[in-house]
C-alpha positions in Angstrom: 29.0 -36.1 37.9 28.5 -33.7 42.0 32.3 -34.7 42.2 33.3 -33.1 38.4 31.2 -30.4 38.6 32.5 -29.5 42.3 36.0 -30.0 41.3 36.1 -28.1 38.0 34.4 -25.1 40.2 37.4 -25.3 42.2 39.5 -25.1 39.3 38.5 -22.4 37.8 38.6 -20.1 41.3 42.5 -21.0 41.8 43.1 -20.1 38.5 40.9 -16.5 37.8 41.8 -13.1 35.8 44.6 -10.7 37.9 44.4 -7.3 39.3 46.3 -4.0 40.7 47.0 -3.0 44.5 46.5 0.7 45.6 49.4 2.8 45.6 50.6 4.4 49.4 49.7 6.3 50.4 46.0 6.9 48.4 46.0 9.9 50.7 49.6 11.3 51.4 47.9 14.1 54.0 46.4 11.6 56.2 48.0 11.5 59.5 49.1 8.1 60.8 48.0 6.1 64.2 50.1 6.9 67.3 51.2 3.6 67.9 53.2 2.6 71.5 56.1 0.5 72.2 54.0 -2.2 72.8 52.7 -2.7 68.9 53.6 -5.4 66.9 53.0 -6.6 63.2 53.2 -10.1 62.1 52.3 -12.5 59.2 50.0 -14.8 59.7 50.6 -18.5 57.9 47.7 -21.4 58.0 48.0 -24.6 57.3 45.9 -26.7 54.7 42.9 -27.9 55.3 41.1 -31.1 54.8 38.7 -29.7 51.7 40.0 -28.0 49.1 39.6 -25.0 49.2 42.0 -24.6 52.3 44.1 -27.3 51.0 47.0 -25.1 49.8 47.1 -23.4 53.4 46.1 -19.4 53.4 48.2 -16.3 54.4 46.8 -12.8 56.4 48.9 -9.8 58.4 48.8 -9.0 62.0 48.2 -5.0 63.2 48.6 -5.3 67.6 49.5 -3.1 70.3 48.0 -4.4 73.3 49.0 -1.1 75.2 46.4 1.5 73.2 43.7 2.2 74.8 41.2 0.7 72.9 43.3 -2.0 72.4 44.3 -3.1 69.0 44.5 -6.7 67.4 43.3 -7.0 63.9 44.3 -9.3 61.2 43.5 -7.5 57.5 42.9 -10.6 55.0 43.2 -10.7 52.1 41.3 -14.0 50.9 37.4 -12.6 51.2 34.9 -13.0 48.6 31.4 -13.2 48.1 28.5 -15.4 47.0 26.5 -13.3 45.1 24.9 -13.2 41.6 26.6 -14.2 38.8 29.3 -16.5 41.0 29.8 -19.3 39.1 30.1 -17.4 36.0 32.6 -15.1 37.0 34.6 -17.6 38.1 34.6 -19.7 35.1 34.9 -17.3 32.7 38.2 -16.2 35.2 36.7 -13.1 36.7 36.9 -13.7 40.1 36.8 -10.1 42.2 38.5 -10.9 45.7 38.3 -8.7 48.5 40.7 -7.2 51.7 38.4 -8.0 54.9 39.0 -6.8 58.0 38.6 -9.1 61.1 39.4 -9.4 64.8 42.3 -11.9 65.6 40.1 -13.3 68.2 37.6 -14.3 65.3 40.1 -14.9 63.2 42.0 -17.4 65.2 39.0 -19.3 66.5 37.7 -20.0 62.8 41.1 -22.4 63.0 40.2 -24.0 65.9 37.5 -25.6 65.0 38.7 -26.6 62.0 42.2 -28.0 63.8 43.9 -25.9 61.4 47.8 -24.6 62.9 48.5 -20.9 62.7 52.2 -19.6 63.3 53.1 -16.2 63.4 56.3 -14.6 61.4 56.6 -10.8 63.8 58.1 -8.0 61.5 61.3 -5.9 62.7 59.2 -2.4 62.1 59.0 0.8 64.1 56.3 2.0 65.2 56.3 5.0 62.2 56.7 1.3 60.5 54.1 -0.3 61.7 51.8 3.0 61.4 52.5 3.2 58.3 51.9 0.0 57.2 49.1 -0.3 59.0 47.5 3.5 57.2 48.2 1.5 54.2 45.8 -1.7 54.4 43.5 0.0 56.0 43.3 2.4 53.0 42.9 -1.4 51.0 40.3 -1.9 53.3 38.2 0.6 52.1 35.3 -0.1 50.3 37.0 2.4 47.2 40.0 0.4 46.5 39.6 -3.7 48.7 38.5 -5.7 45.7 41.4 -6.9 43.0 40.7 -10.2 40.3 42.0 -13.2 41.6 45.0 -14.8 40.0 46.1 -17.8 42.0 49.2 -18.7 41.3 50.5 -14.8 40.9 48.0 -12.4 43.1 46.4 -14.3 46.1 46.5 -13.6 49.9 50.1 -15.3 49.8 51.6 -12.9 47.1 50.0 -10.1 47.9 51.3 -9.4 51.5 55.0 -9.8 49.0 53.4 -6.6 47.0 52.2 -4.8 50.3 55.7 -5.0 51.7 56.8 -3.3 48.4 54.5 -0.4 47.7 55.0 0.6 51.8 58.1 0.1 52.6 60.0 0.4 48.3 63.6 0.3 48.4 64.4 -0.6 52.0 62.8 -3.9 51.6 65.2 -6.4 50.2 63.1 -9.1 48.5 66.4 -11.6 47.1 63.5 -14.6 47.2 65.1 -18.1 46.3 65.8 -18.7 42.3 64.3 -21.9 41.7 64.9 -23.1 38.4 64.4 -26.8 39.4 60.7 -26.2 39.9 57.0 -25.9 38.3 54.3 -24.2 39.3 52.4 -27.8 38.8 55.0 -29.9 41.1 54.1 -27.8 43.9 50.3 -27.9 43.1 51.3 -32.4 43.2 52.9 -31.9 46.4 49.9 -30.2 48.0 46.7 -32.1 46.3 48.5 -35.6 47.2 45.7 -36.2 49.6 42.7 -35.2 47.1 44.0 -38.1 44.5 40.7 -36.7 41.8 41.2 -33.5 42.4 45.1 -33.4 41.8 44.2 -35.3 38.6 41.8 -32.9 37.6 43.9 -30.0 38.0 46.8 -31.9 35.8 43.7 -32.3 33.1 43.3 -28.7 33.1 46.5 -26.7 33.2 48.5 -26.0 30.7 52.3 -25.2 29.3 52.2 -22.4 31.0 52.1 -24.0 35.0 55.3 -26.2 33.2 57.5 -23.2 33.4 60.5 -22.6 36.3 58.8 -20.8 39.4 62.2 -18.3 39.5 62.6 -16.2 42.4 59.8 -15.6 44.7 57.4 -17.9 41.8 56.9 -20.7 45.0 55.4 -17.3 47.9 51.8 -18.3 45.7 51.2 -20.9 48.2 51.5 -19.5 51.8 53.8 -22.1 53.1 56.2 -21.4 51.6 55.7 -17.9 52.0 56.9 -17.8 55.4 60.1 -19.5 54.6 60.8 -16.3 51.3 60.2 -13.6 54.8 62.9 -15.7 55.9 65.6 -14.3 53.7 64.2 -10.5 52.8 66.1 -7.6 54.4 64.8 -4.1 55.6 67.3 -1.4 55.6 70.4 -3.3 54.1 73.7 -0.8 53.5 72.9 1.0 56.8 73.2 1.4 60.6 69.5 -0.2 60.6 70.4 -3.3 58.7 68.2 -6.4 60.5 66.4 -9.8 59.2 62.8 -8.7 58.4 61.4 -11.7 60.6 62.4 -10.7 64.6 60.7 -13.5 65.7 58.5 -16.8 65.3 56.0 -18.5 67.5 53.6 -21.2 67.0 50.1 -20.0 68.0 47.7 -22.8 66.9 49.4 -26.5 66.2 47.6 -28.2 63.3 45.5 -31.3 64.5 45.3 -32.8 60.9 47.7 -35.0 59.5 49.8 -34.9 56.8 48.4 -35.1 53.4 50.1 -38.4 51.1 52.3 -36.7 47.9 50.5 -39.3 45.7 48.9 -40.2 42.1 45.8 -42.5 43.9 43.5 -44.7 42.4 42.8 -42.8 39.0 46.2 -44.0 37.8 44.5 -47.6 39.2 41.6 -46.5 37.8 43.6 -46.2 33.9 44.8 -49.4 34.2 41.7 -51.0 34.3 40.1 -49.5 31.6 42.8 -49.8 29.3 42.6 -53.7 30.1 39.7 -53.8 29.4 40.1 -52.0 26.2 42.6 -54.5 25.2 40.5 -57.8 26.1 37.5 -56.0 24.3 40.5 -55.2 21.2 42.0 -58.9 21.5 37.9 -60.6 21.3 36.9 -57.9 18.5 34.4 -56.7 21.0 33.2 -52.7 21.2 31.3 -51.9 24.7 33.2 -50.3 26.8 35.6 -49.0 23.1 32.5 -47.7 22.2 31.6 -45.0 25.1 35.2 -44.2 26.3 35.7 -41.8 23.2 32.6 -40.1 23.9 33.5 -39.3 27.6 37.2 -38.2 26.1 35.3 -35.6 23.5 33.3 -34.8 26.1 36.3 -33.5 28.3 38.3 -32.6 25.0 35.2 -29.7 25.3 36.0 -28.7 28.2 40.0 -28.1 28.4 39.6 -26.6 24.4 36.7 -24.4 26.5 38.9 -23.4 29.5 41.7 -22.7 27.1 39.8 -20.4 24.0 36.8 -19.3 25.4 37.5 -18.0 29.5 40.4 -15.1 30.3 42.2 -18.2 32.5 46.0 -18.1 31.6 46.8 -21.0 32.9 44.9 -23.5 31.1 45.9 -22.9 27.6 48.2 -24.5 25.2 47.2 -27.8 27.1 48.5 -30.8 25.1 45.7 -33.2 26.3 43.8 -32.5 24.0 46.1 -34.8 21.7 44.5 -37.9 24.2 41.3 -36.6 24.6 40.7 -34.2 21.9 36.6 -32.9 21.3 36.6 -34.8 17.7 36.9 -37.6 19.8 32.9 -37.2 19.7 32.3 -38.5 16.6 34.0 -41.8 17.2 37.0 -43.6 15.6 35.4 -44.2 11.9 35.8 -48.0 12.4 32.7 -48.9 10.2 32.9 -50.0 5.8 30.2 -47.1 5.3 32.4 -44.5 6.9 33.9 -41.8 4.9 37.1 -41.8 4.1 37.8 -39.1 5.9 37.1 -40.0 8.7 38.7 -43.3 8.8 41.5 -41.3 8.5 40.7 -38.8 11.0 40.7 -41.8 13.4 43.5 -42.9 12.9 45.1 -39.9 13.7 43.5 -39.2 16.4 44.7 -42.5 17.9 47.8 -42.2 16.5 48.3 -38.7 18.8 46.5 -40.9 21.9 48.8 -42.8 22.1 52.1 -41.1 21.2 50.9 -38.7 24.3 50.8 -41.9 26.5 54.3 -43.0 25.3 55.5 -39.2 25.7 54.3 -38.8 28.9 57.0 -41.3 29.5 59.8 -39.3 28.5 62.3 -37.0 30.0 61.0 -34.9 26.2 58.1 -33.6 29.0 60.8 -31.5 31.3 60.7 -29.0 28.0 57.0 -29.4 27.9 54.2 -30.5 29.6 54.0 -32.9 32.5 51.0 -35.4 32.6 49.3 -36.6 35.5 50.6 -40.8 35.3 47.0 -42.1 34.5 47.2 -39.6 31.1 50.2 -43.1 30.4 47.2 -46.1 30.7 43.9 -43.9 29.2 46.3 -42.5 26.7 47.2 -46.3 25.2 42.8 -47.2 25.8 42.1 -44.2 23.4 44.4 -45.6 21.0 43.1 -49.3 21.2 39.7 -47.8 20.4 40.7 -45.8 17.4 42.8 -48.7 16.1 45.2 -47.2 13.7 46.9 -49.8 13.2 44.1 -50.4 10.6 44.8 -49.7 7.1 42.6 -47.5 5.4 41.2 -48.6 2.3 39.2 -47.0 -0.3 36.0 -48.2 -2.0 
C-alpha cells in the first residue's frame, strides 16, 4: 500500500497544472551588470538518478564570470518546490507550484557528486551584453514576486523553461528549429525513462490517457533534459546575418555518472498479470471463485482512481483514459452471476466482461497507434477480468 501511495503521489507531482513566465524585461530601465570577457552562460544537463523523482534528469542555467570582483558562479534552477501546508492536496488536484531559485555552482554540483549522477555543460555562444540580458531576466524572474509558476511536467518544467527563457530574452534572434518527431509520443519517452522502475512504469502507463499518445511534434521531446540538450545543438543565433552562429559554442562533461544505465523492460507487473490470468483460468475450469471475487473489487478501486484523475482533478493528461474499459468503477458491484441477481446487473456484468476482454485484445492491435498505447500487462489482466465476469454465460429471465 505504501508503494501505491508513493507512486500515486509522484504521478500527481509529475502531471500538474500549467503556468506562465514573466516577459523580459519586467523593468526596462533596470541597469545591466557589466560582465568581463571571462563571462560565460551555459545550460547544465544532469543525468537521471535511481529514485523516481530524479528518473528523468534535470536542467539548469549557469552564469559565470570568474574574473569579476567578487567572482560570479550562479545557477538558476526552475525545479524548486516547497513542502508546506496543503502540499499533497495541491499536487493531487494538479495545482503544484514550482519556483525559480538560485544557488552557487559549487553547492549545486555537490548534490550530484553525492548521488553519483552526471552533469554536462553546453556553453552558449553569447556576447557579454547577451549574457547580461540573460542574467537580468533570470534574476528578475527569481524575485519572490515572479519566481512561482504552475508546473506541468510535459509542457512547462525545468527543461522546457530553458527554451522559454531564450525566446523571451532574444526573441527573433534565436532560431528554435527542433526535430519534428511525428513517429514518437510522450508515452514512448516516459516508458524508456522508467524501464528500471517496473511498478512505476506500469502505474504511470495506467493513469495516463489519450493525450500522451499524441505525436511529439516540434520541440515536444524537450520536456526531458537529455532531449533538450540535443535540440539545443540545432539552434542558431542571429540567423541570416553576419553574426550567424550555432547557439552552442562548446560542450563538456563536468561530472561523469556513476550509476548504471536503467534497462528498458516492462518487468514483473507483466509476469504477475499472467499468473493472475492462469489462476483465474484454473478457477473458471473448476467452477471455483476466490480470486475471481477479489479481482473485480481491486480493478473497481483502480477504476475509481482513474475516474477521479479524469473528472476530479486538473490533470489534462489523465483524461480520456481507455484503461477504464478493463478497470471500471462499477466492477465493485460484482459480476452479477448469482441466479437471484437482478437482470440489469447480469446484463451489466456481461457488458463489463466483454469490455475487459475486448480491451485486452485491443492492446495487441496496431489500431492502438491511433488510440491509446496500453501497458503489456493489460493483455493478461483484461483477460483475467473477463474470466471473472463470464460474459459468455447467457442471461436468462426468471
